[in-house]
LOKE-998232 format. One line per 10 residues: their letters; for each residue x, y, z of C-alpha. Coordinates in pm, 1 decimal, m for minus. Layout:
A> X Y Z ~ ...
***
This chain:
XXXXXXXXXX> 4172.1 20655.6 m893.2 ~ 4253.5 20283.1 m941.9 ~ 3888.6 20070.0 m1001.5 ~ 4020.6 19774.0 m791.5 ~ 4087.0 20034.1 m509.2 ~ 3736.3 20206.6 m577.3 ~ 3555.1 19889.2 m547.1 ~ 3683.7 19781.5 m247.3 ~ 3589.1 20123.5 m64.1 ~ 3188.6 20046.8 m18.2
XXXXXXXXXX> 3272.7 19724.1 178.9 ~ 3587.5 19901.8 372.6 ~ 3366.7 20207.6 487.6 ~ 3100.5 20016.6 582.3 ~ 3317.0 19816.6 818.8 ~ 3428.3 20183.6 976.4 ~ 3120.2 20202.6 1133.6 ~ 3079.5 20093.0 1506.6 ~ 2875.8 20102.2 1762.4 ~ 2991.7 20334.3 2098.4
XXXXXXXXXX> 3066.1 20100.7 2352.2 ~ 2824.7 20190.1 2654.8 ~ 3031.1 20008.6 2931.6 ~ 3285.1 20271.8 2989.6 ~ 3184.5 20640.7 3082.8 ~ 3543.3 20751.3 3142.1 ~ 3771.1 20844.9 2863.5 ~ 4148.4 20819.2 2939.9 ~ 4434.8 20841.6 2719.2 ~ 4546.8 20546.9 2565.7
XXXXXXXXXX> 4847.6 20692.6 2379.0 ~ 5053.3 20991.3 2275.1 ~ 5117.9 21002.0 1892.8 ~ 5356.0 21348.2 1816.9 ~ 5107.3 21516.3 2032.8 ~ 4811.3 21425.1 1898.4 ~ 4587.4 21179.0 2181.6 ~ 4427.0 20828.2 2107.1 ~ 4156.9 20765.3 2382.9 ~ 4044.2 20459.7 2545.3
XXXXXXXXXX> 3724.5 20523.6 2386.8 ~ 3819.0 20529.3 2039.2 ~ 4005.0 20189.8 2121.4 ~ 3697.8 20004.0 2283.0 ~ 3527.1 20137.6 1962.2 ~ 3763.9 19979.7 1728.5 ~ 3725.4 19669.6 1934.9 ~ 3380.9 19666.6 1940.9 ~ 3351.7 19693.3 1535.0 ~ 3602.8 19415.2 1528.9
XXXXXXXXXX> 3408.2 19199.8 1761.6 ~ 3085.9 19262.4 1592.7 ~ 3244.3 19093.6 1232.0 ~ 3344.3 18807.7 1445.5 ~ 3139.0 18475.9 1548.8 ~ 3380.4 18387.2 1834.1 ~ 3402.5 18506.8 2141.6 ~ 3830.3 18557.9 2252.5 ~ 3944.9 18440.5 2557.7 ~ 4067.3 18704.0 2764.6
XXXXXXXXXX> 4423.4 18650.8 2632.7 ~ 4302.2 18687.1 2277.7 ~ 4146.7 18986.7 2424.3 ~ 4471.7 19153.0 2522.9 ~ 4615.1 19090.3 2238.3 ~ 4367.7 19254.3 1970.8 ~ 4342.4 19540.2 2205.6 ~ 4697.4 19596.1 2142.2 ~ 4695.3 19544.2 1772.7 ~ 4409.4 19765.6 1727.6
XXXXXXXXXX> 4594.6 20025.0 1945.2 ~ 4856.4 19975.2 1704.5 ~ 4602.3 20016.0 1382.0 ~ 4482.8 20341.5 1540.2 ~ 4856.5 20465.5 1597.6 ~ 4935.0 20410.8 1226.2 ~ 4595.4 20569.6 1145.1 ~ 4708.4 20883.5 1332.7 ~ 5040.9 20905.9 1155.1 ~ 4870.5 20877.7 820.2
XXXXXXXXXX> 4628.1 21146.1 918.8 ~ 4951.8 21365.3 1076.4 ~ 5116.2 21307.9 715.1 ~ 4823.9 21405.8 538.3 ~ 4795.2 21736.2 730.6 ~ 5170.5 21796.0 639.3 ~ 5164.8 21789.6 260.0 ~ 4844.5 21941.6 279.7 ~ 4677.6 21673.4 51.9 ~ 4241.4 21766.9 m3.3
XXXXXXXXXX> 3972.5 21622.8 m147.7 ~ 3758.5 21793.2 m338.2 ~ 3387.5 21750.8 m367.6 ~ 3355.7 21654.3 m713.3 ~ 3641.7 21426.3 m633.3 ~ 3405.8 21264.4 m371.4 ~ 3097.5 21251.2 m577.6 ~ 3360.1 21067.6 m885.7 ~ 3424.7 20834.1 m649.8 ~ 3066.2 20753.4 m548.3
XXXXXXXXXX> 2940.5 20703.9 m892.4 ~ 3259.8 20488.3 m951.2 ~ 3139.3 20276.3 m644.1 ~ 2744.8 20257.2 m809.0 ~ 2932.3 20167.9 m1125.7 ~ 3144.3 19903.1 m998.4 ~ 2856.9 19750.2 m754.4 ~ 2618.9 19787.7 m1019.6 ~ 2384.3 19996.2 m813.5 ~ 2159.5 20303.3 m824.4
XXXXXXXXXX> 2250.9 20598.5 m609.5 ~ 1910.6 20467.2 m428.9 ~ 2042.5 20103.2 m368.8 ~ 2394.6 20235.2 m243.1 ~ 2231.1 20459.0 28.7 ~ 1967.5 20205.9 124.8 ~ 2311.4 19974.1 173.3 ~ 2507.6 20262.4 353.7 ~ 2177.8 20299.3 594.9 ~ 2135.9 19926.5 623.9
XXXXXXXXXX> 2542.4 20020.5 834.0 ~ 2374.1 20223.2 1036.6 ~ 2552.5 20486.3 877.7 ~ 2395.2 20829.0 708.6 ~ 2529.1 20899.9 368.1 ~ 2697.6 21226.8 461.1 ~ 2905.4 20993.0 707.7 ~ 2965.2 20770.8 384.0 ~ 3072.8 21080.3 216.0 ~ 3339.0 21194.9 480.3
XXXXXXXXXX> 3426.9 20783.1 549.3 ~ 3496.1 20812.5 175.7 ~ 3667.5 21138.0 148.5 ~ 3900.1 21001.9 440.8 ~ 3976.5 20689.1 232.1 ~ 4058.4 20895.8 m84.4 ~ 4272.5 21154.1 85.8 ~ 4490.3 20765.1 217.0 ~ 4463.2 20674.5 m95.9 ~ 4663.5 21012.8 m256.2
XXXXXXXXXX> 4896.6 21010.7 41.0 ~ 4986.0 20648.9 m65.3 ~ 5025.0 20734.4 m404.7 ~ 5271.3 21027.8 m332.6 ~ 5492.7 20805.5 m77.1 ~ 5488.7 20515.7 m176.6 ~ 5351.5 20431.1 m521.6 ~ 5540.7 20701.8 m712.5 ~ 5840.3 20570.4 m571.2 ~ 5744.0 20189.5 m722.6
XXXXXXXXXX> 5958.5 20120.9 m1046.2 ~ 5861.8 19795.4 m1264.2 ~ 6115.0 19742.5 m1499.4 ~ 5960.6 19583.1 m1900.3 ~ 6191.7 19299.1 m1812.6 ~ 6002.3 19243.5 m1530.5 ~ 5664.0 19266.8 m1689.9 ~ 5813.6 19058.0 m1976.8 ~ 5935.9 18780.1 m1732.5 ~ 5569.5 18762.8 m1536.7
XXXXXXXXXX> 5448.4 18710.9 m1932.6 ~ 5623.0 18435.9 m2003.4 ~ 5593.5 18259.1 m1668.9 ~ 5209.9 18317.9 m1647.3 ~ 5148.8 18231.8 m1996.3 ~ 4851.8 17993.8 m1901.5 ~ 4681.1 18235.9 m1747.2 ~ 4697.2 18467.5 m2066.5 ~ 4541.4 18180.1 m2292.9 ~ 4154.7 18233.8 m2479.0
XXXXXXXXXX> 3930.3 17970.9 m2455.7 ~ 3719.8 17933.1 m2828.4 ~ 3403.8 18092.1 m2797.7 ~ 3084.0 18064.0 m2995.7 ~ 2775.6 18297.5 m3040.9 ~ 2469.2 18080.6 m3112.8 ~ 2118.9 18180.6 m3194.2 ~ 1836.4 17946.7 m3145.4 ~ 1493.5 17788.4 m3252.0 ~ 1361.9 17567.8 m3007.4
XXXXXXXXXX> 1082.2 17299.6 m2997.4 ~ 982.5 17200.1 m2668.0 ~ 907.1 16848.9 m2574.6 ~ 626.6 16760.9 m2367.9 ~ 702.1 16556.5 m2120.7 ~ 422.6 16295.7 m2155.6 ~ 460.7 16292.8 m2552.7 ~ 440.8 15962.5 m2719.1 ~ 664.5 15892.5 m2975.8 ~ 410.9 15973.5 m3253.4
XXXXXXXXXX> 372.9 16346.5 m3123.7 ~ 765.2 16337.5 m3091.8 ~ 813.7 16220.5 m3451.7 ~ 562.2 16480.1 m3579.9 ~ 774.8 16739.9 m3339.6 ~ 1062.8 16620.8 m3535.0 ~ 970.9 16708.7 m3857.3 ~ 849.2 17035.3 m3780.5 ~ 1162.4 17141.2 m3687.1 ~ 1336.0 16948.0 m3985.1
XXXXXXXXXX> 1150.2 17146.4 m4192.3 ~ 1209.1 17486.0 m3980.1 ~ 1586.4 17393.6 m4026.9 ~ 1542.8 17401.6 m4436.4 ~ 1375.3 17732.1 m4406.8 ~ 1660.5 17895.1 m4194.2 ~ 1889.7 17714.6 m4434.2 ~ 1733.6 17936.7 m4727.7 ~ 1812.2 18226.4 m4541.4 ~ 1503.7 18294.2 m4330.8
XXXXXXXXXX> 1521.9 18461.8 m4005.2 ~ 1532.5 18301.7 m3716.9 ~ 1267.6 18512.9 m3537.2 ~ 1050.6 18467.5 m3832.9 ~ 1063.4 18081.6 m3873.4 ~ 1026.1 18053.0 m3482.5 ~ 666.7 18278.6 m3568.8 ~ 607.3 18048.9 m3813.8 ~ 592.1 17755.0 m3570.5 ~ 475.4 17906.9 m3253.6
XXXXXXXXXX> 129.9 17867.9 m3267.3 ~ 124.9 17455.5 m3358.9 ~ 441.0 17348.4 m3189.0 ~ 511.9 17676.9 m2893.7 ~ 868.9 17732.9 m3097.3 ~ 1097.7 18010.1 m2968.8 ~ 1373.9 18154.1 m3118.4 ~ 1675.9 18345.1 m2963.4 ~ 2057.5 18477.5 m2947.4 ~ 2143.9 18224.1 m2659.4
XXXXXXXXXX> 2457.5 18491.2 m2667.7 ~ 2825.9 18404.7 m2669.1 ~ 3001.2 18115.1 m2448.9 ~ 3305.3 17964.8 m2380.1 ~ 3281.3 17622.7 m2657.2 ~ 3365.2 17429.2 m2302.4 ~ 3074.8 17517.1 m2164.3 ~ 2828.9 17359.3 m2405.8 ~ 2593.9 17052.9 m2343.9 ~ 2713.6 16757.8 m2556.1
XXXXXXXXXX> 2400.8 16780.5 m2741.7 ~ 2520.1 17142.1 m2878.0 ~ 2876.3 17052.9 m2938.7 ~ 2789.8 16752.4 m3144.3 ~ 2566.2 16971.6 m3305.2 ~ 2773.1 17251.3 m3420.4 ~ 3093.6 17049.6 m3473.1 ~ 3278.2 17201.4 m3780.4 ~ 3024.2 17473.2 m3839.5 ~ 3155.2 17813.6 m3951.7
XXXXXXXXXX> 3029.1 18135.2 m3878.9 ~ 2669.2 18177.9 m4036.2 ~ 2602.8 17864.4 m4069.5 ~ 2369.6 17612.6 m3931.4 ~ 2412.5 17249.0 m3650.1 ~ 2206.3 16971.9 m3701.7 ~ 1932.3 16912.7 m3517.2 ~ 2022.4 16927.7 m3120.7 ~ 1733.6 16672.3 m2917.6 ~ 1775.8 16672.7 m2554.8
XXXXXXXXXX> 1478.4 16540.7 m2321.2 ~ 1298.8 16900.2 m2280.9 ~ 1335.6 17025.6 m2656.0 ~ 1471.4 16963.3 m3010.5 ~ 1718.1 17255.2 m3105.7 ~ 1839.3 17426.6 m3395.6 ~ 2143.4 17614.2 m3368.0 ~ 2318.2 17908.9 m3614.4 ~ 2641.4 17969.0 m3507.5 ~ 2659.6 18417.5 m3568.8
XXXXXXXXXX> 3047.2 18422.8 m3451.5 ~ 3338.4 18212.9 m3367.2 ~ 3654.6 18233.7 m3192.4 ~ 3972.8 18032.5 m3214.9 ~ 4086.2 18125.8 m2854.7 ~ 4451.9 18115.6 m2850.1 ~ 4763.1 18327.1 m2673.3 ~ 4701.8 18721.4 m2551.4 ~ 4955.0 18900.4 m2711.8 ~ 5205.8 19067.5 m2528.2
XXXXXXXXXX> 5118.4 19416.9 m2574.3 ~ 4783.3 19357.4 m2482.5 ~ 4812.5 19249.9 m2155.6 ~ 5125.4 19462.9 m2077.8 ~ 4946.8 19762.4 m1906.9 ~ 4729.8 19505.6 m1668.1 ~ 5087.4 19311.0 m1558.8 ~ 5236.7 19628.3 m1529.3 ~ 4928.2 19746.3 m1275.5 ~ 4949.8 19378.8 m1163.9
XXXXXXXXXX> 5322.7 19431.6 m1048.8 ~ 5301.8 19743.1 m893.7 ~ 5028.9 19705.4 m658.7 ~ 5216.7 19404.3 m539.7 ~ 5525.8 19605.3 m499.4 ~ 5352.7 19857.8 m330.2 ~ 5167.0 19636.5 m86.0 ~ 5488.2 19543.1 37.4 ~ 5663.6 19875.8 42.9 ~ 5348.4 20009.5 230.4
XXXXXXXXXX> 5430.2 19832.7 580.4 ~ 5801.7 19935.3 540.9 ~ 5671.0 20310.9 510.5 ~ 5431.4 20280.3 794.2 ~ 5717.5 20147.7 993.8 ~ 5906.8 20426.0 896.6 ~ 5659.0 20648.9 1004.3 ~ 5632.3 20497.9 1328.0 ~ 6021.5 20506.6 1388.4 ~ 6048.4 20926.5 1303.1
XXXXXXX> 5748.0 20949.4 1574.8 ~ 5725.6 21013.4 1978.4 ~ 5462.6 20758.6 2076.0 ~ 5393.4 20695.6 2414.5 ~ 5161.7 20402.4 2530.6 ~ 4954.4 20477.8 2827.2 ~ 4752.6 20138.4 2892.9
***
């Protein structure tokens, strides 16, 4: 299953919950779709769920238009379910379990956190699993009926790449380690100079090959020095002081002292990347996926309209 689809499933499924509408005690037939019925109760549930997500109260005219739109969606859903049954598509428990693990991974959630999120939407986890199963079934149906028939040519992929080169340019990055000497807010000129002298001494020791952690430890008690990896960042995201300090410094080299209002920092360049353009072969799969998704999105509407045209649909509202 497409990971993009799975990331969205959590949000989609949460929206699937709706509170029953208590104002209507008798359910009537709203529409008949190839012999299957859609009740007014189901329509009012869909309406209640939609209104719960909106801060604005619709006018009577807007409410009428909204009911028609939601009924159209329910008819489409009924046609989808009929098509799933006709093709005898199914989803195993293992597929549902794998989809749940994917949702957890993409949203960086533990199982417990996911269950809490589901319960926060007023849904039991069993109901969540069932809704997820339905979404996977729909995805399978679209894959078989629409996506499998979408064709993206090599020339289309290359044309897209050439037209969007700026999107595939990599900015230069730098990976840094640092020894930082904090500057007390009320430090006088003499104290600041003493800290600078200690920082220069530490820089000399780093240049002799001593480890960042060892040098920081030597100055921790007297000056509160700390040694750490700053990780990898875009060069354009560096502060002016850091940019100046490591200008022209290659991998493994040490910059000049970078002094800010709060600290004097010694920087070591652990890695540099020059940036440049991502090569076509490296981005070809993601462009192919993007163009396939775009074409699929456009054809789903056509496919749905085709189902409607072939169906017997009677509106009874």
